[in-house]
PyMOL Python script that loads the backbone (N, CA, C, O; Angstrom):
from pymol import cmd

cmd.read_pdbstr("""\
ATOM      1  N   MET A   1      82.080 103.903  78.346  1.00  0.00           N
ATOM      2  CA  MET A   1      81.299 103.359  79.440  1.00  0.00           C
ATOM      3  C   MET A   1      82.192 103.292  80.682  1.00  0.00           C
ATOM      4  O   MET A   1      83.386 103.011  80.586  1.00  0.00           O
ATOM      5  N   LYS A   2      81.612 103.546  81.811  1.00  0.00           N
ATOM      6  CA  LYS A   2      82.328 103.512  83.083  1.00  0.00           C
ATOM      7  C   LYS A   2      81.884 102.294  83.889  1.00  0.00           C
ATOM      8  O   LYS A   2      80.736 101.855  83.815  1.00  0.00           O
ATOM      9  N   ALA A   3      82.820 101.772  84.651  1.00  0.00           N
ATOM     10  CA  ALA A   3      82.510 100.717  85.611  1.00  0.00           C
ATOM     11  C   ALA A   3      83.225 101.064  86.908  1.00  0.00           C
ATOM     12  O   ALA A   3      84.321 101.624  86.900  1.00  0.00           O
ATOM     13  N   ARG A   4      82.597 100.728  88.001  1.00  0.00           N
ATOM     14  CA  ARG A   4      83.186 100.949  89.322  1.00  0.00           C
ATOM     15  C   ARG A   4      83.176  99.605  90.049  1.00  0.00           C
ATOM     16  O   ARG A   4      82.144  98.939  90.135  1.00  0.00           O
ATOM     17  N   VAL A   5      84.341  99.221  90.569  1.00  0.00           N
ATOM     18  CA  VAL A   5      84.486  97.968  91.297  1.00  0.00           C
ATOM     19  C   VAL A   5      84.805  98.303  92.750  1.00  0.00           C
ATOM     20  O   VAL A   5      85.749  99.041  93.032  1.00  0.00           O
ATOM     21  N   HIS A   6      84.019  97.761  93.662  1.00  0.00           N
ATOM     22  CA  HIS A   6      84.248  97.922  95.100  1.00  0.00           C
ATOM     23  C   HIS A   6      84.835  96.608  95.613  1.00  0.00           C
ATOM     24  O   HIS A   6      84.238  95.544  95.451  1.00  0.00           O
ATOM     25  N   VAL A   7      86.009  96.697  96.233  1.00  0.00           N
ATOM     26  CA  VAL A   7      86.692  95.506  96.750  1.00  0.00           C
ATOM     27  C   VAL A   7      86.841  95.658  98.264  1.00  0.00           C
ATOM     28  O   VAL A   7      87.335  96.676  98.750  1.00  0.00           O
ATOM     29  N   MET A   8      86.411  94.642  98.997  1.00  0.00           N
ATOM     30  CA  MET A   8      86.501  94.644 100.465  1.00  0.00           C
ATOM     31  C   MET A   8      87.006  93.283 100.924  1.00  0.00           C
ATOM     32  O   MET A   8      86.784  92.264 100.269  1.00  0.00           O
ATOM     33  N   LEU A   9      87.692  93.289 102.067  1.00  0.00           N
ATOM     34  CA  LEU A   9      88.066  92.020 102.673  1.00  0.00           C
ATOM     35  C   LEU A   9      86.802  91.278 103.091  1.00  0.00           C
ATOM     36  O   LEU A   9      85.837  91.895 103.541  1.00  0.00           O
ATOM     37  N   LYS A  10      86.809  89.973 102.945  1.00  0.00           N
ATOM     38  CA  LYS A  10      85.662  89.171 103.355  1.00  0.00           C
ATOM     39  C   LYS A  10      85.512  89.222 104.871  1.00  0.00           C
ATOM     40  O   LYS A  10      86.478  89.444 105.601  1.00  0.00           O
ATOM     41  N   ASN A  11      84.269  89.010 105.333  1.00  0.00           N
ATOM     42  CA  ASN A  11      84.028  88.935 106.775  1.00  0.00           C
ATOM     43  C   ASN A  11      84.883  87.816 107.354  1.00  0.00           C
ATOM     44  O   ASN A  11      85.014  86.744 106.763  1.00  0.00           O
ATOM     45  N   GLY A  12      85.456  88.081 108.507  1.00  0.00           N
ATOM     46  CA  GLY A  12      86.296  87.099 109.162  1.00  0.00           C
ATOM     47  C   GLY A  12      87.777  87.242 108.842  1.00  0.00           C
ATOM     48  O   GLY A  12      88.618  86.670 109.535  1.00  0.00           O
ATOM     49  N   VAL A  13      88.103  87.998 107.801  1.00  0.00           N
ATOM     50  CA  VAL A  13      89.505  88.241 107.465  1.00  0.00           C
ATOM     51  C   VAL A  13      89.958  89.468 108.248  1.00  0.00           C
ATOM     52  O   VAL A  13      89.312  90.515 108.207  1.00  0.00           O
ATOM     53  N   LEU A  14      91.073  89.330 108.961  1.00  0.00           N
ATOM     54  CA  LEU A  14      91.585  90.454 109.745  1.00  0.00           C
ATOM     55  C   LEU A  14      91.916  91.633 108.836  1.00  0.00           C
ATOM     56  O   LEU A  14      92.433  91.457 107.732  1.00  0.00           O
ATOM     57  N   ASP A  15      91.611  92.838 109.318  1.00  0.00           N
ATOM     58  CA  ASP A  15      91.837  94.060 108.558  1.00  0.00           C
ATOM     59  C   ASP A  15      92.744  94.986 109.371  1.00  0.00           C
ATOM     60  O   ASP A  15      92.245  95.877 110.059  1.00  0.00           O
ATOM     61  N   PRO A  16      94.061  94.795 109.308  1.00  0.00           N
ATOM     62  CA  PRO A  16      94.953  95.624 110.124  1.00  0.00           C
ATOM     63  C   PRO A  16      94.887  97.101 109.774  1.00  0.00           C
ATOM     64  O   PRO A  16      95.035  97.941 110.661  1.00  0.00           O
ATOM     65  N   GLN A  17      94.669  97.447 108.507  1.00  0.00           N
ATOM     66  CA  GLN A  17      94.545  98.863 108.139  1.00  0.00           C
ATOM     67  C   GLN A  17      93.285  99.460 108.754  1.00  0.00           C
ATOM     68  O   GLN A  17      93.313 100.574 109.276  1.00  0.00           O
ATOM     69  N   GLY A  18      92.206  98.736 108.694  1.00  0.00           N
ATOM     70  CA  GLY A  18      90.967  99.205 109.304  1.00  0.00           C
ATOM     71  C   GLY A  18      91.117  99.393 110.802  1.00  0.00           C
ATOM     72  O   GLY A  18      90.616 100.366 111.366  1.00  0.00           O
ATOM     73  N   GLU A  19      91.810  98.458 111.447  1.00  0.00           N
ATOM     74  CA  GLU A  19      92.026  98.558 112.889  1.00  0.00           C
ATOM     75  C   GLU A  19      92.905  99.764 113.219  1.00  0.00           C
ATOM     76  O   GLU A  19      92.672 100.442 114.220  1.00  0.00           O
ATOM     77  N   ALA A  20      93.907 100.036 112.394  1.00  0.00           N
ATOM     78  CA  ALA A  20      94.758 101.210 112.605  1.00  0.00           C
ATOM     79  C   ALA A  20      93.951 102.498 112.472  1.00  0.00           C
ATOM     80  O   ALA A  20      94.155 103.440 113.239  1.00  0.00           O
ATOM     81  N   VAL A  21      93.044 102.545 111.512  1.00  0.00           N
ATOM     82  CA  VAL A  21      92.182 103.722 111.345  1.00  0.00           C
ATOM     83  C   VAL A  21      91.266 103.879 112.553  1.00  0.00           C
ATOM     84  O   VAL A  21      91.098 104.984 113.068  1.00  0.00           O
ATOM     85  N   ARG A  22      90.665 102.761 113.014  1.00  0.00           N
ATOM     86  CA  ARG A  22      89.788 102.823 114.182  1.00  0.00           C
ATOM     87  C   ARG A  22      90.555 103.352 115.395  1.00  0.00           C
ATOM     88  O   ARG A  22      90.049 104.192 116.138  1.00  0.00           O
ATOM     89  N   HIS A  23      91.764 102.862 115.589  1.00  0.00           N
ATOM     90  CA  HIS A  23      92.585 103.313 116.717  1.00  0.00           C
ATOM     91  C   HIS A  23      92.908 104.803 116.583  1.00  0.00           C
ATOM     92  O   HIS A  23      92.810 105.543 117.562  1.00  0.00           O
ATOM     93  N   ALA A  24      93.287 105.247 115.393  1.00  0.00           N
ATOM     94  CA  ALA A  24      93.624 106.657 115.173  1.00  0.00           C
ATOM     95  C   ALA A  24      92.414 107.558 115.400  1.00  0.00           C
ATOM     96  O   ALA A  24      92.546 108.648 115.956  1.00  0.00           O
ATOM     97  N   LEU A  25      91.241 107.105 114.972  1.00  0.00           N
ATOM     98  CA  LEU A  25      90.030 107.896 115.208  1.00  0.00           C
ATOM     99  C   LEU A  25      89.774 108.044 116.703  1.00  0.00           C
ATOM    100  O   LEU A  25      89.395 109.120 117.165  1.00  0.00           O
ATOM    101  N   GLY A  26      89.978 106.974 117.458  1.00  0.00           N
ATOM    102  CA  GLY A  26      89.820 107.044 118.907  1.00  0.00           C
ATOM    103  C   GLY A  26      90.808 108.023 119.522  1.00  0.00           C
ATOM    104  O   GLY A  26      90.454 108.778 120.429  1.00  0.00           O
ATOM    105  N   ALA A  27      92.038 108.015 119.037  1.00  0.00           N
ATOM    106  CA  ALA A  27      93.062 108.936 119.553  1.00  0.00           C
ATOM    107  C   ALA A  27      92.714 110.390 119.239  1.00  0.00           C
ATOM    108  O   ALA A  27      93.141 111.302 119.947  1.00  0.00           O
ATOM    109  N   LEU A  28      91.939 110.600 118.177  1.00  0.00           N
ATOM    110  CA  LEU A  28      91.514 111.952 117.808  1.00  0.00           C
ATOM    111  C   LEU A  28      90.227 112.375 118.509  1.00  0.00           C
ATOM    112  O   LEU A  28      89.708 113.464 118.261  1.00  0.00           O
ATOM    113  N   GLY A  29      89.715 111.512 119.383  1.00  0.00           N
ATOM    114  CA  GLY A  29      88.535 111.870 120.155  1.00  0.00           C
ATOM    115  C   GLY A  29      87.234 111.334 119.600  1.00  0.00           C
ATOM    116  O   GLY A  29      86.172 111.640 120.141  1.00  0.00           O
ATOM    117  N   PHE A  30      87.277 110.546 118.543  1.00  0.00           N
ATOM    118  CA  PHE A  30      86.059 109.949 117.986  1.00  0.00           C
ATOM    119  C   PHE A  30      85.852 108.584 118.630  1.00  0.00           C
ATOM    120  O   PHE A  30      86.220 107.552 118.070  1.00  0.00           O
ATOM    121  N   ASP A  31      85.255 108.603 119.817  1.00  0.00           N
ATOM    122  CA  ASP A  31      85.146 107.396 120.625  1.00  0.00           C
ATOM    123  C   ASP A  31      84.021 106.456 120.200  1.00  0.00           C
ATOM    124  O   ASP A  31      83.984 105.314 120.658  1.00  0.00           O
ATOM    125  N   GLY A  32      83.121 106.890 119.356  1.00  0.00           N
ATOM    126  CA  GLY A  32      81.966 106.073 119.003  1.00  0.00           C
ATOM    127  C   GLY A  32      82.205 105.100 117.867  1.00  0.00           C
ATOM    128  O   GLY A  32      81.251 104.477 117.400  1.00  0.00           O
ATOM    129  N   VAL A  33      83.430 104.940 117.402  1.00  0.00           N
ATOM    130  CA  VAL A  33      83.711 104.034 116.286  1.00  0.00           C
ATOM    131  C   VAL A  33      84.150 102.682 116.844  1.00  0.00           C
ATOM    132  O   VAL A  33      85.219 102.562 117.443  1.00  0.00           O
ATOM    133  N   ASN A  34      83.309 101.669 116.640  1.00  0.00           N
ATOM    134  CA  ASN A  34      83.589 100.340 117.173  1.00  0.00           C
ATOM    135  C   ASN A  34      84.358  99.457 116.202  1.00  0.00           C
ATOM    136  O   ASN A  34      84.979  98.477 116.616  1.00  0.00           O
ATOM    137  N   GLY A  35      84.326  99.789 114.926  1.00  0.00           N
ATOM    138  CA  GLY A  35      85.036  98.974 113.943  1.00  0.00           C
ATOM    139  C   GLY A  35      85.164  99.702 112.630  1.00  0.00           C
ATOM    140  O   GLY A  35      84.319 100.526 112.281  1.00  0.00           O
ATOM    141  N   VAL A  36      86.221  99.401 111.900  1.00  0.00           N
ATOM    142  CA  VAL A  36      86.456  99.985 110.575  1.00  0.00           C
ATOM    143  C   VAL A  36      86.918  98.866 109.656  1.00  0.00           C
ATOM    144  O   VAL A  36      87.791  98.078 110.018  1.00  0.00           O
ATOM    145  N   ARG A  37      86.335  98.798 108.475  1.00  0.00           N
ATOM    146  CA  ARG A  37      86.788  97.897 107.416  1.00  0.00           C
ATOM    147  C   ARG A  37      87.213  98.791 106.261  1.00  0.00           C
ATOM    148  O   ARG A  37      86.446  99.644 105.816  1.00  0.00           O
ATOM    149  N   GLN A  38      88.412  98.599 105.787  1.00  0.00           N
ATOM    150  CA  GLN A  38      88.922  99.434 104.703  1.00  0.00           C
ATOM    151  C   GLN A  38      88.943  98.629 103.422  1.00  0.00           C
ATOM    152  O   GLN A  38      89.293  97.449 103.421  1.00  0.00           O
ATOM    153  N   GLY A  39      88.566  99.275 102.329  1.00  0.00           N
ATOM    154  CA  GLY A  39      88.569  98.618 101.030  1.00  0.00           C
ATOM    155  C   GLY A  39      89.115  99.545  99.973  1.00  0.00           C
ATOM    156  O   GLY A  39      89.798 100.524 100.272  1.00  0.00           O
ATOM    157  N   LYS A  40      88.803  99.222  98.731  1.00  0.00           N
ATOM    158  CA  LYS A  40      89.249 100.070  97.636  1.00  0.00           C
ATOM    159  C   LYS A  40      88.170 100.143  96.575  1.00  0.00           C
ATOM    160  O   LYS A  40      87.339  99.245  96.439  1.00  0.00           O
ATOM    161  N   VAL A  41      88.203 101.237  95.823  1.00  0.00           N
ATOM    162  CA  VAL A  41      87.302 101.444  94.692  1.00  0.00           C
ATOM    163  C   VAL A  41      88.168 101.601  93.462  1.00  0.00           C
ATOM    164  O   VAL A  41      89.118 102.384  93.456  1.00  0.00           O
ATOM    165  N   ILE A  42      87.842 100.857  92.422  1.00  0.00           N
ATOM    166  CA  ILE A  42      88.574 100.921  91.156  1.00  0.00           C
ATOM    167  C   ILE A  42      87.598 101.397  90.088  1.00  0.00           C
ATOM    168  O   ILE A  42      86.568 100.763  89.857  1.00  0.00           O
ATOM    169  N   GLU A  43      87.919 102.514  89.437  1.00  0.00           N
ATOM    170  CA  GLU A  43      87.081 103.026  88.355  1.00  0.00           C
ATOM    171  C   GLU A  43      87.734 102.687  87.024  1.00  0.00           C
ATOM    172  O   GLU A  43      88.921 102.935  86.812  1.00  0.00           O
ATOM    173  N   LEU A  44      86.943 102.122  86.144  1.00  0.00           N
ATOM    174  CA  LEU A  44      87.423 101.721  84.825  1.00  0.00           C
ATOM    175  C   LEU A  44      86.693 102.523  83.757  1.00  0.00           C
ATOM    176  O   LEU A  44      85.473 102.674  83.819  1.00  0.00           O
ATOM    177  N   ASP A  45      87.423 103.032  82.789  1.00  0.00           N
ATOM    178  CA  ASP A  45      86.845 103.692  81.621  1.00  0.00           C
ATOM    179  C   ASP A  45      86.954 102.687  80.480  1.00  0.00           C
ATOM    180  O   ASP A  45      88.044 102.439  79.965  1.00  0.00           O
ATOM    181  N   LEU A  46      85.830 102.116  80.094  1.00  0.00           N
ATOM    182  CA  LEU A  46      85.812 100.988  79.172  1.00  0.00           C
ATOM    183  C   LEU A  46      85.375 101.402  77.775  1.00  0.00           C
ATOM    184  O   LEU A  46      84.630 102.366  77.600  1.00  0.00           O
ATOM    185  N   ALA A  47      85.850 100.657  76.789  1.00  0.00           N
ATOM    186  CA  ALA A  47      85.418 100.863  75.407  1.00  0.00           C
ATOM    187  C   ALA A  47      83.949 100.461  75.280  1.00  0.00           C
ATOM    188  O   ALA A  47      83.448  99.636  76.043  1.00  0.00           O
ATOM    189  N   ASP A  48      83.275 101.056  74.308  1.00  0.00           N
ATOM    190  CA  ASP A  48      81.884 100.686  74.033  1.00  0.00           C
ATOM    191  C   ASP A  48      81.819  99.183  73.754  1.00  0.00           C
ATOM    192  O   ASP A  48      82.692  98.620  73.094  1.00  0.00           O
ATOM    193  N   GLY A  49      80.786  98.564  74.260  1.00  0.00           N
ATOM    194  CA  GLY A  49      80.604  97.137  74.042  1.00  0.00           C
ATOM    195  C   GLY A  49      81.106  96.279  75.190  1.00  0.00           C
ATOM    196  O   GLY A  49      80.812  95.084  75.238  1.00  0.00           O
ATOM    197  N   ALA A  50      81.865  96.869  76.124  1.00  0.00           N
ATOM    198  CA  ALA A  50      82.319  96.103  77.279  1.00  0.00           C
ATOM    199  C   ALA A  50      81.118  95.732  78.138  1.00  0.00           C
ATOM    200  O   ALA A  50      80.168  96.506  78.251  1.00  0.00           O
ATOM    201  N   THR A  51      81.160  94.565  78.734  1.00  0.00           N
ATOM    202  CA  THR A  51      80.032  94.077  79.509  1.00  0.00           C
ATOM    203  C   THR A  51      80.420  93.881  80.969  1.00  0.00           C
ATOM    204  O   THR A  51      81.596  93.902  81.331  1.00  0.00           O
ATOM    205  N   GLU A  52      79.404  93.690  81.787  1.00  0.00           N
ATOM    206  CA  GLU A  52      79.653  93.393  83.195  1.00  0.00           C
ATOM    207  C   GLU A  52      80.420  92.081  83.332  1.00  0.00           C
ATOM    208  O   GLU A  52      81.231  91.922  84.243  1.00  0.00           O
ATOM    209  N   ALA A  53      80.163  91.157  82.438  1.00  0.00           N
ATOM    210  CA  ALA A  53      80.894  89.883  82.451  1.00  0.00           C
ATOM    211  C   ALA A  53      82.387  90.119  82.199  1.00  0.00           C
ATOM    212  O   ALA A  53      83.227  89.437  82.785  1.00  0.00           O
ATOM    213  N   ASP A  54      82.719  91.077  81.336  1.00  0.00           N
ATOM    214  CA  ASP A  54      84.129  91.413  81.100  1.00  0.00           C
ATOM    215  C   ASP A  54      84.773  91.933  82.384  1.00  0.00           C
ATOM    216  O   ASP A  54      85.884  91.539  82.736  1.00  0.00           O
ATOM    217  N   VAL A  55      84.066  92.817  83.075  1.00  0.00           N
ATOM    218  CA  VAL A  55      84.598  93.397  84.314  1.00  0.00           C
ATOM    219  C   VAL A  55      84.716  92.315  85.388  1.00  0.00           C
ATOM    220  O   VAL A  55      85.677  92.309  86.158  1.00  0.00           O
ATOM    221  N   THR A  56      83.765  91.420  85.444  1.00  0.00           N
ATOM    222  CA  THR A  56      83.827  90.306  86.397  1.00  0.00           C
ATOM    223  C   THR A  56      85.074  89.463  86.148  1.00  0.00           C
ATOM    224  O   THR A  56      85.748  89.058  87.095  1.00  0.00           O
ATOM    225  N   GLN A  57      85.383  89.199  84.889  1.00  0.00           N
ATOM    226  CA  GLN A  57      86.597  88.448  84.573  1.00  0.00           C
ATOM    227  C   GLN A  57      87.837  89.210  85.016  1.00  0.00           C
ATOM    228  O   GLN A  57      88.786  88.609  85.518  1.00  0.00           O
ATOM    229  N   MET A  58      87.839  90.529  84.837  1.00  0.00           N
ATOM    230  CA  MET A  58      88.963  91.352  85.294  1.00  0.00           C
ATOM    231  C   MET A  58      89.149  91.214  86.802  1.00  0.00           C
ATOM    232  O   MET A  58      90.271  91.105  87.296  1.00  0.00           O
ATOM    233  N   CYS A  59      88.033  91.221  87.521  1.00  0.00           N
ATOM    234  CA  CYS A  59      88.086  91.084  88.982  1.00  0.00           C
ATOM    235  C   CYS A  59      88.627  89.726  89.381  1.00  0.00           C
ATOM    236  O   CYS A  59      89.479  89.622  90.264  1.00  0.00           O
ATOM    237  N   GLU A  60      88.134  88.692  88.735  1.00  0.00           N
ATOM    238  CA  GLU A  60      88.535  87.329  89.074  1.00  0.00           C
ATOM    239  C   GLU A  60      90.006  87.069  88.775  1.00  0.00           C
ATOM    240  O   GLU A  60      90.663  86.297  89.474  1.00  0.00           O
ATOM    241  N   LYS A  61      90.521  87.722  87.727  1.00  0.00           N
ATOM    242  CA  LYS A  61      91.894  87.459  87.297  1.00  0.00           C
ATOM    243  C   LYS A  61      92.924  88.416  87.891  1.00  0.00           C
ATOM    244  O   LYS A  61      94.092  88.050  88.024  1.00  0.00           O
ATOM    245  N   LEU A  62      92.509  89.655  88.256  1.00  0.00           N
ATOM    246  CA  LEU A  62      93.506  90.634  88.682  1.00  0.00           C
ATOM    247  C   LEU A  62      93.057  91.572  89.794  1.00  0.00           C
ATOM    248  O   LEU A  62      93.789  91.770  90.763  1.00  0.00           O
ATOM    249  N   LEU A  63      91.883  92.144  89.674  1.00  0.00           N
ATOM    250  CA  LEU A  63      91.519  93.273  90.529  1.00  0.00           C
ATOM    251  C   LEU A  63      91.207  92.889  91.975  1.00  0.00           C
ATOM    252  O   LEU A  63      91.351  93.717  92.875  1.00  0.00           O
ATOM    253  N   ALA A  64      90.787  91.663  92.207  1.00  0.00           N
ATOM    254  CA  ALA A  64      90.454  91.228  93.565  1.00  0.00           C
ATOM    255  C   ALA A  64      91.128  89.883  93.845  1.00  0.00           C
ATOM    256  O   ALA A  64      91.209  89.018  92.973  1.00  0.00           O
ATOM    257  N   ASN A  65      91.601  89.732  95.062  1.00  0.00           N
ATOM    258  CA  ASN A  65      92.109  88.443  95.525  1.00  0.00           C
ATOM    259  C   ASN A  65      90.907  87.702  96.103  1.00  0.00           C
ATOM    260  O   ASN A  65      90.557  87.890  97.267  1.00  0.00           O
ATOM    261  N   THR A  66      90.289  86.872  95.298  1.00  0.00           N
ATOM    262  CA  THR A  66      89.001  86.285  95.677  1.00  0.00           C
ATOM    263  C   THR A  66      89.101  85.286  96.831  1.00  0.00           C
ATOM    264  O   THR A  66      88.077  84.829  97.338  1.00  0.00           O
ATOM    265  N   VAL A  67      90.306  84.945  97.246  1.00  0.00           N
ATOM    266  CA  VAL A  67      90.460  84.083  98.420  1.00  0.00           C
ATOM    267  C   VAL A  67      90.080  84.858  99.678  1.00  0.00           C
ATOM    268  O   VAL A  67      89.444  84.309 100.578  1.00  0.00           O
ATOM    269  N   ILE A  68      90.466  86.131  99.743  1.00  0.00           N
ATOM    270  CA  ILE A  68      90.226  86.921 100.959  1.00  0.00           C
ATOM    271  C   ILE A  68      89.379  88.161 100.726  1.00  0.00           C
ATOM    272  O   ILE A  68      89.002  88.838 101.683  1.00  0.00           O
ATOM    273  N   GLU A  69      89.071  88.475  99.460  1.00  0.00           N
ATOM    274  CA  GLU A  69      88.305  89.693  99.158  1.00  0.00           C
ATOM    275  C   GLU A  69      87.031  89.360  98.401  1.00  0.00           C
ATOM    276  O   GLU A  69      86.970  88.397  97.638  1.00  0.00           O
ATOM    277  N   SER A  70      86.020  90.180  98.632  1.00  0.00           N
ATOM    278  CA  SER A  70      84.803  90.127  97.832  1.00  0.00           C
ATOM    279  C   SER A  70      84.747  91.418  97.018  1.00  0.00           C
ATOM    280  O   SER A  70      85.431  92.391  97.336  1.00  0.00           O
ATOM    281  N   TYR A  71      83.943  91.418  95.983  1.00  0.00           N
ATOM    282  CA  TYR A  71      83.839  92.597  95.141  1.00  0.00           C
ATOM    283  C   TYR A  71      82.429  92.733  94.596  1.00  0.00           C
ATOM    284  O   TYR A  71      81.671  91.766  94.526  1.00  0.00           O
ATOM    285  N   SER A  72      82.097  93.959  94.212  1.00  0.00           N
ATOM    286  CA  SER A  72      80.847  94.214  93.510  1.00  0.00           C
ATOM    287  C   SER A  72      81.145  95.152  92.354  1.00  0.00           C
ATOM    288  O   SER A  72      82.082  95.950  92.404  1.00  0.00           O
ATOM    289  N   VAL A  73      80.332  95.042  91.313  1.00  0.00           N
ATOM    290  CA  VAL A  73      80.553  95.790  90.078  1.00  0.00           C
ATOM    291  C   VAL A  73      79.343  96.685  89.826  1.00  0.00           C
ATOM    292  O   VAL A  73      78.200  96.234  89.895  1.00  0.00           O
ATOM    293  N   GLU A  74      79.608  97.956  89.532  1.00  0.00           N
ATOM    294  CA  GLU A  74      78.568  98.892  89.091  1.00  0.00           C
ATOM    295  C   GLU A  74      78.897  99.315  87.670  1.00  0.00           C
ATOM    296  O   GLU A  74      80.005  99.774  87.392  1.00  0.00           O
ATOM    297  N   MET A  75      77.950  99.162  86.788  1.00  0.00           N
ATOM    298  CA  MET A  75      78.142  99.598  85.402  1.00  0.00           C
ATOM    299  C   MET A  75      77.342 100.868  85.164  1.00  0.00           C
ATOM    300  O   MET A  75      76.273 101.056  85.745  1.00  0.00           O
ATOM    301  N   GLY A  76      77.852 101.719  84.325  1.00  0.00           N
ATOM    302  CA  GLY A  76      77.074 102.914  84.019  1.00  0.00           C
ATOM    303  C   GLY A  76      77.948 104.021  83.745  1.00  0.00           C
ATOM    304  O   GLY A  76      77.479 105.124  83.464  1.00  0.00           O
TER     305      GLY A  76
END
""", "prot")
cmd.dss("prot")
cmd.show_as("cartoon", "prot")
cmd.util.cbc("prot")
cmd.orient("prot")
């Protein structure tokens, strides 16, 4: 079974990497980009029987810093 976890900084948390990307895009002539938020995607290959609750625990304990990041889980 596969799971995909999307991790993003919470709204209101400064995103210096996103700002650097926005600035670089402007320098390359892409003037229509007003903001960039950068995150990460983690793909997990799980043993049969793993549940979304298992993946949620993984996120809470390791995969996401829940103080400043939010996450969503896709199973399938």
